[in-house]
N, C-alpha and C positions, 0 to 999 in steps of 0.2 A: 504494500500500500504506500510505502514511502518512496518508491522509486518512480522516476519519470521515464517513460519510453519515448521513442522517436515520435509516436503519434501525439503524445502530450505536447511535445515541443513544437510540432507543426501547428497545433491548435493555438498555442501561445503566439507563434509567429503570425498566424492569420489574424488574430485579434489585434495585435500591435499594428499590422499593416492597415487594418480597417480604421483604427483610431487615429493614427498619425499620417498615413499616406506615405507614398514612396519618396516624396521630396522633403518631407519634414524630418524623417528619421536621421539623415546625416547632420542636420542642424542640431538636433537634440543630442546626438552622440558627441558632437564637437563641444557643445556647452558642458556636457557631463565631464569630458576629458579636461577642459579648462578648469572646471571646478575642482576636480581631483588634484590637478597640478597645483592650483592655488592653495588648496588645503595642505598638501605636502610641503610646499614652500613655507607656509605659515607655521607648521609644526616643527620644521627644522630651524626656524629662526633666521634663515637667510632670505632676504627679500631684495629683489632688484627692482628699481623703478621701471614702470612700463615704458616701452619705447614709444617715442612720439610717432603719430601716424605720418606716413609718407605723404609729402605734398607734391602735387602735380606741378610741373614747370608752367610758368605763365604762357598762355597761348600767344603765339607770335601773330602780329597783325600783318596781313598780306599788304605789301606795298603796291600802290597803283602805278602802272607805267605812266611816264610823262606823256601827256597828250602831244601829238605832233601838230605843228602849225603848218597850214597850207598856204 
């Protein structure tokens, strides 16, 4: 009674897919991994400041060619 067979795991997988959908599961797992990593860093006492987000270079303005005089 305490053992899970492959059939039980397939049912669990189907329920998870129904609740979260295929696109949402990677986001949930990423958040879970970041939370675990943050918890481990907090327990070890070593914390690194978060890296600043990468900024995109300013968009270059296209120069207009000089109008030719006739």
